[in-house]
LUMDO-868202 format. One record per residue (C-alpha): y, x, z. Coordinates in Angstrom, 1 decimal, padded with zeros to 4 digits. Layout:
v->Y, u->X, w->Z;
...
This chain:
v->005.4, u->008.3, w->014.6;
v->002.2, u->006.3, w->016.1;
v->001.8, u->006.4, w->020.0;
v->-000.9, u->008.8, w->019.8;
v->000.6, u->011.2, w->017.7;
v->003.6, u->011.4, w->020.0;
v->001.3, u->012.2, w->022.6;
v->-000.2, u->014.9, w->021.3;
v->003.2, u->016.6, w->020.0;
v->004.2, u->016.1, w->023.7;
v->001.0, u->017.7, w->024.9;
v->001.8, u->020.7, w->022.3;
v->005.4, u->020.7, w->023.4;
v->004.4, u->021.3, w->027.1;
v->002.2, u->024.0, w->026.1;
v->004.8, u->025.9, w->024.0;
v->007.2, u->025.7, w->026.9;
v->004.6, u->027.3, w->029.3;
v->003.8, u->030.2, w->026.6;
v->007.6, u->030.7, w->026.1;
v->007.7, u->030.9, w->030.1;
v->005.2, u->033.5, w->030.4;
v->006.4, u->035.5, w->027.5;
v->009.9, u->035.9, w->029.4;
v->008.0, u->037.7, w->032.3;
v->008.9, u->041.1, w->032.6;
v->005.6, u->042.6, w->032.4;
v->005.6, u->041.1, w->029.0;
v->007.8, u->043.7, w->027.9;
v->006.5, u->046.6, w->030.2;
v->002.8, u->045.9, w->028.3;
v->004.6, u->045.9, w->024.7;
v->006.2, u->049.2, w->025.6;
v->002.8, u->050.6, w->026.7;
v->001.0, u->049.8, w->023.8;
v->003.8, u->051.3, w->021.4;
v->003.8, u->054.7, w->023.2;
v->000.1, u->054.5, w->022.8;
v->000.4, u->054.1, w->019.5;
v->003.0, u->056.6, w->018.8;
v->000.6, u->059.1, w->021.0;
v->002.7, u->059.2, w->023.6;
v->001.3, u->057.0, w->026.1;
v->002.5, u->056.3, w->029.6;
v->-000.6, u->055.0, w->030.9;
v->-003.8, u->053.6, w->029.6;
v->-004.3, u->050.6, w->027.9;
v->-006.6, u->047.6, w->029.0;
v->-007.5, u->044.8, w->026.7;
v->-010.3, u->041.8, w->026.6;
v->-011.4, u->039.7, w->023.5;
v->-013.9, u->037.2, w->024.4;
v->-014.9, u->036.5, w->021.0;
v->-018.1, u->034.3, w->020.8;
v->-017.6, u->033.5, w->024.4;
v->-014.3, u->031.5, w->023.8;
v->-016.5, u->028.4, w->023.7;
v->-017.3, u->029.3, w->027.6;
v->-013.5, u->029.9, w->028.2;
v->-012.0, u->027.1, w->026.7;
v->-014.3, u->024.5, w->025.5;
v->-013.6, u->021.6, w->022.7;
v->-013.8, u->019.4, w->025.4;
v->-011.0, u->020.5, w->027.6;
v->-008.6, u->019.6, w->024.9;
v->-006.3, u->016.2, w->025.2;
v->-005.0, u->016.0, w->021.7;
v->-006.6, u->013.2, w->019.3;
v->-005.2, u->014.3, w->015.7;
v->-006.9, u->017.7, w->014.3;
v->-003.9, u->019.4, w->013.6;
v->-002.6, u->019.1, w->017.1;
v->-005.6, u->019.6, w->018.5;
v->-006.0, u->023.1, w->016.2;
v->-002.0, u->024.2, w->017.6;
v->-003.2, u->023.0, w->021.0;
v->-006.1, u->025.4, w->021.6;
v->-004.2, u->028.5, w->020.6;
v->-001.7, u->027.8, w->023.0;
v->-004.2, u->027.0, w->025.6;
v->-006.4, u->029.9, w->025.1;
v->-003.0, u->032.1, w->025.3;
v->-002.3, u->030.7, w->028.7;
v->-005.8, u->030.6, w->030.0;
v->-006.1, u->034.6, w->028.9;
v->-002.9, u->034.9, w->030.8;
v->-003.8, u->033.1, w->033.8;
v->-007.4, u->034.1, w->033.9;
v->-007.8, u->037.6, w->032.6;
v->-004.4, u->038.8, w->032.7;
v->-005.1, u->042.2, w->030.5;
v->-002.4, u->044.2, w->028.5;
v->-002.4, u->042.3, w->025.3;
v->001.7, u->040.7, w->025.5;
v->002.3, u->037.3, w->025.4;
v->004.9, u->036.8, w->022.6;
v->007.0, u->033.9, w->022.2;
v->005.9, u->033.0, w->018.6;
v->003.0, u->031.0, w->017.2;
v->001.7, u->032.5, w->014.0;
v->000.1, u->030.7, w->011.0;
v->-001.8, u->031.8, w->008.1;
v->-001.5, u->031.3, w->004.3;
v->-003.4, u->028.9, w->002.5;
v->-005.8, u->030.7, w->000.1;
v->-008.8, u->029.8, w->-001.1;
v->-010.8, u->032.8, w->-003.2;
v->-014.0, u->032.9, w->-005.4;
v->-017.3, u->034.8, w->-004.9;
v->-018.3, u->038.2, w->-007.3;
v->-020.0, u->035.4, w->-009.6;
v->-022.9, u->035.7, w->-007.2;
v->-023.6, u->033.9, w->-004.1;
v->-026.0, u->035.2, w->-001.3;
v->-027.8, u->032.1, w->000.7;
v->-027.8, u->032.6, w->004.7;
v->-030.8, u->031.0, w->006.7;
v->-030.6, u->030.3, w->010.4;
v->-032.6, u->028.4, w->013.3;
v->-029.3, u->027.6, w->015.4;
v->-025.6, u->027.9, w->015.2;
v->-025.0, u->030.9, w->017.1;
v->-028.5, u->032.3, w->016.7;
v->-029.4, u->035.2, w->014.1;
v->-029.6, u->034.6, w->010.5;
v->-031.2, u->036.3, w->007.3;
v->-029.7, u->036.0, w->003.9;
v->-030.8, u->036.1, w->000.5;
v->-029.4, u->038.9, w->-001.5;
v->-028.5, u->037.7, w->-005.2;
v->-028.2, u->041.3, w->-006.8;
v->-032.2, u->041.7, w->-007.1;
v->-031.9, u->043.8, w->-010.1;
v->-029.1, u->046.4, w->-011.2;
v->-029.5, u->045.3, w->-014.6;
v->-027.5, u->042.2, w->-013.4;
v->-024.5, u->044.3, w->-012.5;
v->-022.2, u->043.1, w->-015.4;
v->-023.1, u->039.7, w->-014.1;
v->-020.4, u->040.5, w->-011.3;
v->-016.7, u->039.9, w->-011.7;
v->-013.5, u->040.5, w->-009.4;
v->-013.0, u->037.7, w->-007.1;
v->-009.7, u->035.6, w->-007.6;
v->-007.4, u->034.4, w->-005.2;
v->-005.7, u->031.1, w->-005.0;
v->-002.8, u->030.9, w->-003.2;
v->-001.4, u->027.3, w->-002.0;
v->002.0, u->027.2, w->-001.1;
v->002.4, u->023.9, w->-001.1;
v->-000.1, u->023.3, w->001.6;
v->001.5, u->026.3, w->003.4;
v->004.8, u->025.2, w->003.2;
v->003.9, u->021.8, w->004.8;
v->001.8, u->023.3, w->007.7;
v->005.1, u->025.3, w->008.3;
v->007.3, u->022.6, w->008.4;
v->004.8, u->020.9, w->010.6;
v->004.7, u->023.6, w->013.1;
v->008.5, u->024.0, w->012.7;
v->009.3, u->020.0, w->013.7;
v->006.5, u->020.4, w->016.3;
v->007.9, u->023.3, w->018.4;
v->010.2, u->025.6, w->016.4;
v->013.0, u->025.3, w->018.8;
v->010.6, u->026.4, w->021.5;
v->008.7, u->029.4, w->019.7;
v->009.5, u->031.2, w->016.6;
v->007.2, u->030.1, w->014.0;
v->005.9, u->032.9, w->012.5;
v->003.9, u->033.3, w->009.0;
v->000.7, u->036.1, w->009.0;
v->-002.8, u->036.7, w->008.4;
v->-004.9, u->039.1, w->006.6;
v->-007.0, u->038.4, w->003.9;
v->-009.5, u->041.5, w->004.4;
v->-010.2, u->042.2, w->008.0;
v->-012.1, u->045.0, w->007.1;
v->-011.9, u->047.9, w->003.8;
v->-015.3, u->049.0, w->004.6;
v->-017.0, u->047.9, w->001.6;
v->-020.3, u->048.1, w->002.9;
v->-021.4, u->045.1, w->004.2;
v->-019.9, u->043.5, w->000.9;
v->-022.8, u->045.6, w->-000.8;
v->-025.0, u->044.5, w->001.7;
v->-024.4, u->041.2, w->001.4;
v->-025.2, u->041.2, w->-002.7;
v->-028.3, u->043.8, w->-002.4;
v->-029.6, u->044.0, w->001.2;
v->-029.7, u->046.3, w->003.8;
v->-032.9, u->048.0, w->003.5;
v->-032.8, u->048.0, w->-000.6;
v->-029.0, u->049.8, w->-000.4;
v->-030.8, u->052.3, w->001.8;
v->-033.3, u->052.9, w->-000.2;
v->-030.8, u->052.6, w->-003.3;
v->-029.4, u->055.9, w->-001.9;
v->-032.8, u->057.7, w->-003.0;
v->-034.2, u->055.1, w->-005.8;
v->-031.0, u->054.3, w->-007.8;
v->-028.2, u->056.6, w->-006.9;
v->-026.5, u->056.3, w->-010.0;
v->-026.4, u->052.8, w->-010.0;
v->-025.4, u->052.3, w->-006.3;
v->-022.3, u->054.6, w->-007.0;
v->-021.5, u->051.9, w->-009.9;
v->-021.8, u->049.1, w->-007.7;
v->-019.6, u->050.7, w->-004.7;
v->-017.1, u->051.8, w->-007.8;
v->-016.7, u->048.4, w->-008.6;
v->-016.2, u->046.7, w->-004.9;
v->-013.7, u->049.7, w->-004.4;
v->-012.0, u->048.7, w->-007.4;
v->-012.2, u->044.6, w->-006.5;
v->-010.8, u->045.5, w->-003.0;
v->-007.6, u->047.3, w->-004.9;
v->-007.5, u->044.5, w->-007.0;
v->-007.3, u->041.9, w->-004.2;
v->-004.8, u->043.9, w->-002.3;
v->-002.6, u->044.5, w->-005.4;
v->-002.6, u->040.7, w->-006.2;
v->-001.4, u->039.9, w->-002.5;
v->001.6, u->042.6, w->-003.2;
v->002.3, u->040.9, w->-006.1;
v->001.9, u->037.5, w->-004.7;
v->004.2, u->038.5, w->-001.6;
v->002.0, u->037.4, w->000.9;
v->001.1, u->040.5, w->002.8;
v->002.4, u->039.9, w->006.5;
v->003.2, u->042.1, w->009.0;
v->000.8, u->043.4, w->011.2;
v->003.2, u->045.7, w->013.3;
v->004.2, u->043.1, w->016.1;
v->001.7, u->041.4, w->018.7;
v->-001.1, u->041.4, w->015.9;
v->-004.5, u->042.6, w->016.1;
v->-005.1, u->046.2, w->014.9;
v->-008.2, u->047.3, w->013.8;
v->-011.7, u->046.1, w->015.5;
v->-009.7, u->045.7, w->018.6;
v->-006.2, u->046.7, w->019.6;
v->-002.8, u->045.8, w->019.5;
v->-000.3, u->046.5, w->016.3;
v->002.8, u->047.0, w->017.9;
v->004.3, u->050.4, w->016.9;
v->007.8, u->051.4, w->015.7;
v->006.6, u->053.7, w->013.1;
v->006.2, u->050.5, w->010.7;
v->007.1, u->049.2, w->008.6;
v->008.2, u->052.1, w->006.0;
v->011.9, u->053.5, w->006.3;
v->012.4, u->051.8, w->002.8;
v->011.3, u->048.2, w->003.5;
v->013.5, u->045.9, w->002.3;
v->011.8, u->042.8, w->003.6;
v->008.8, u->042.1, w->001.3;
v->005.4, u->043.6, w->002.9;
v->003.6, u->046.2, w->001.1;
v->000.5, u->048.0, w->001.9;
v->002.3, u->051.1, w->002.9;
v->004.0, u->049.0, w->005.7;
v->000.9, u->047.7, w->007.2;
v->-002.2, u->049.1, w->009.3;
v->-005.7, u->048.8, w->008.0;
v->-009.2, u->049.1, w->009.2;
v->-012.0, u->050.7, w->008.0;
v->-015.5, u->050.8, w->008.9;
v->-019.2, u->051.2, w->008.0;
v->-021.5, u->049.9, w->010.7;
v->-024.1, u->049.4, w->008.3;
v->-024.9, u->052.5, w->007.8;
v->-025.7, u->053.9, w->011.3;
v->-028.4, u->055.5, w->010.0;
v->-026.9, u->057.4, w->007.1;
v->-026.7, u->061.4, w->007.5;
v->-022.7, u->063.0, w->007.0;
v->-023.3, u->063.8, w->003.5;
v->-024.7, u->060.7, w->002.1;
v->-022.1, u->058.8, w->004.3;
v->-019.5, u->060.5, w->002.2;
v->-021.3, u->060.2, w->-000.8;
v->-021.9, u->056.8, w->-000.8;
v->-019.3, u->055.3, w->001.1;
v->-016.0, u->057.3, w->002.4;
v->-015.0, u->058.4, w->-000.9;
v->-014.7, u->054.7, w->-002.0;
v->-013.0, u->053.9, w->000.9;
v->-010.2, u->056.9, w->000.8;
v->-008.3, u->055.5, w->-002.2;
v->-007.8, u->051.9, w->-000.3;
v->-007.2, u->053.3, w->003.3;
v->-004.8, u->055.7, w->001.9;
v->-002.5, u->053.1, w->000.6;
v->-001.8, u->051.8, w->004.1;
v->001.0, u->052.9, w->006.7;
v->-001.8, u->053.4, w->009.7;
v->-005.4, u->053.6, w->009.7;
v->-008.1, u->052.6, w->012.1;
v->-011.6, u->053.3, w->011.7;
v->-014.7, u->052.4, w->013.4;
v->-016.2, u->049.5, w->015.0;
v->-019.8, u->049.6, w->016.7;
v->-021.2, u->052.3, w->014.5;
v->-021.2, u->056.1, w->016.6;
v->-018.8, u->058.5, w->014.9;
v->-019.8, u->061.9, w->016.2;
v->-021.1, u->062.8, w->013.1;
v->-017.9, u->061.3, w->010.9;
v->-015.1, u->062.8, w->013.0;
v->-014.5, u->065.6, w->010.7;
v->-014.9, u->063.7, w->007.5;
v->-012.3, u->061.4, w->008.5;
v->-009.3, u->063.7, w->010.1;
v->-009.8, u->065.8, w->007.0;
v->-009.6, u->063.3, w->004.4;
v->-007.2, u->060.8, w->006.2;
v->-003.9, u->061.8, w->006.9;
v->-002.5, u->058.4, w->008.2;
v->-005.5, u->058.0, w->010.5;
v->-004.3, u->056.8, w->013.7;
v->-007.0, u->054.8, w->015.9;
v->-010.7, u->055.7, w->015.9;
v->-013.4, u->053.5, w->017.7;
v->-015.5, u->055.0, w->020.4;
v->-018.6, u->052.4, w->020.5;
v->-021.3, u->052.6, w->023.0;
v->-023.4, u->054.6, w->021.1;
v->-020.9, u->057.2, w->020.5;
v->-020.8, u->060.9, w->022.2;
v->-017.5, u->060.4, w->024.5;
v->-017.7, u->064.1, w->025.0;
v->-017.5, u->064.9, w->021.3;
v->-015.0, u->062.3, w->020.8;
v->-012.6, u->063.3, w->023.5;
v->-013.0, u->067.1, w->022.1;
v->-012.5, u->066.0, w->018.7;
v->-009.6, u->063.3, w->018.9;
v->-007.5, u->065.2, w->022.1;
v->-003.9, u->063.5, w->021.8;
v->-004.0, u->063.3, w->018.0;
v->-005.5, u->059.9, w->017.7;
v->-006.0, u->056.9, w->019.8;
v->-009.1, u->057.1, w->021.2;
v->-010.4, u->053.2, w->021.6;
v->-013.2, u->052.9, w->023.8;
v->-015.3, u->049.9, w->023.8;
v->-017.7, u->049.9, w->026.6;
v->-021.0, u->048.1, w->026.0;
v->-020.7, u->044.3, w->026.5;
v->-024.1, u->043.9, w->027.6;
v->-022.9, u->045.4, w->031.2;
v->-020.8, u->042.3, w->031.5;
v->-022.5, u->039.5, w->029.6;
v->-026.0, u->040.2, w->030.8;
v->-027.5, u->036.8, w->033.1;
v->-026.3, u->038.9, w->036.5;
v->-023.7, u->041.6, w->036.0;
v->-024.3, u->044.6, w->038.2;
v->-021.0, u->045.5, w->039.1;
v->-021.5, u->049.0, w->040.4;
v->-023.0, u->049.8, w->037.1;
v->-019.9, u->048.7, w->035.0;
v->-017.5, u->050.6, w->037.4;
v->-019.8, u->053.9, w->036.6;
v->-019.1, u->053.2, w->032.9;
v->-016.2, u->053.0, w->033.2;
v->-015.5, u->056.3, w->035.4;
v->-017.7, u->058.1, w->032.7;
v->-015.0, u->057.4, w->030.0;
v->-012.2, u->058.0, w->032.2;
v->-013.2, u->061.6, w->033.5;
v->-014.2, u->062.4, w->029.4;
v->-011.2, u->060.9, w->028.3;
v->-008.0, u->060.9, w->030.7;
v->-006.4, u->063.5, w->029.0;
v->-006.7, u->061.6, w->025.5;
v->-004.2, u->058.7, w->024.2;
v->-007.0, u->056.0, w->025.6;
v->-007.4, u->052.5, w->025.6;
v->-010.4, u->050.4, w->026.7;
v->-011.3, u->047.4, w->024.8;
v->-014.2, u->045.0, w->025.9;
v->-015.3, u->042.8, w->023.0;
v->-018.3, u->041.6, w->021.2;
v->-018.8, u->039.3, w->024.3;
v->-020.6, u->036.4, w->022.8;
v->-021.4, u->035.1, w->026.4;
v->-020.4, u->035.3, w->030.2;
v->-023.0, u->033.0, w->030.7;
v->-020.6, u->030.2, w->031.5;
v->-019.2, u->032.9, w->034.6;
v->-015.7, u->032.6, w->033.1;
v->-014.5, u->034.6, w->036.3;
v->-016.2, u->037.6, w->034.6;
v->-013.3, u->039.0, w->032.3;
v->-010.9, u->038.8, w->035.0;
v->-013.0, u->040.7, w->037.3;
v->-013.7, u->043.2, w->034.5;
v->-009.9, u->044.2, w->034.0;
v->-009.0, u->044.4, w->038.0;
v->-012.2, u->046.9, w->038.4;
v->-011.0, u->048.7, w->034.5;
v->-007.2, u->049.3, w->036.2;
v->-008.9, u->050.4, w->039.4;
v->-010.7, u->053.3, w->037.8;
v->-007.9, u->054.0, w->035.6;
v->-005.5, u->053.9, w->038.8;
v->-003.2, u->051.7, w->037.6;
């Protein structure tokens, strides 16, 4: 081992020890139990979570990394982010004495590829949807999925050798953040065109949605057959903001090989926010249901308001557990519909905390309104979609302190 690699390895090992030290704090066990109780719909208290997401480039810039080798830098950044979050945000996400890595997988497209155009790295973009005419539907094919077991093994061995005596090295990874299907449809067809298709070409749009449903079912079955599905019931991201810790998964007959019925899944359809309930059921939900019903527990929703969709989701998904209450969702209606039968996963408007100047009184009023409305629900409040803190990296920690004050924690 070269001198530079030895130095990188030592940096990573020191950081791993710090993560293990944080994970041993009794507060982590309390936070884990608070999440488990929430997920079983018997909460001991509300849960408060923060995901910096796009603002991580401000909280943990690449210039803060010390390692020189790219393999070590990737691990270093992951560990530093967890330590920084504990020391500066201190929300309810438990720190576990583990390091997770993904399967190395390559997949194809549908036989067509959209072309993206953007003016700057983090700016807005447009894309040219490739499915111009429905006469080209026959050109679509199921995506292929190729598992590189050798590359996965080599990376795991690297992690084990580097810090396996300090942290548990755990294989994890999802191949589908969402099983919503509509974003896949829009990438192929275009947003405005898909909306028009509901009126002008309903039969062909149904055919496209059926293809996307069948492709997703094929992908999931391939993952199960290849035995590359991973547990997501530990300290794992669940849905569009939440922690998957639960004692209700895996299923009772679990024998070590993860199946869909052992897992959480996310369904959403943010792009059809302007579509009424009947069209949502006809063109979206009916195609999502065969996928979502295969899983053990379902999270539904992200940024879209679900006010007019609660009844459809509740009636059709017996395994529904977490519903996203976005900034544009009527909270009173949500509290009435959800009660204590589902998790009220409130997503406050991130603009309040991400504006150039923060009005903390306004942030507090927004949090108090949520608590006034949903205090009797199974409540979690999740600050996410934070693309900048305008380099004021104290904001997420301030938000957590304010949320706990409002919640009486």
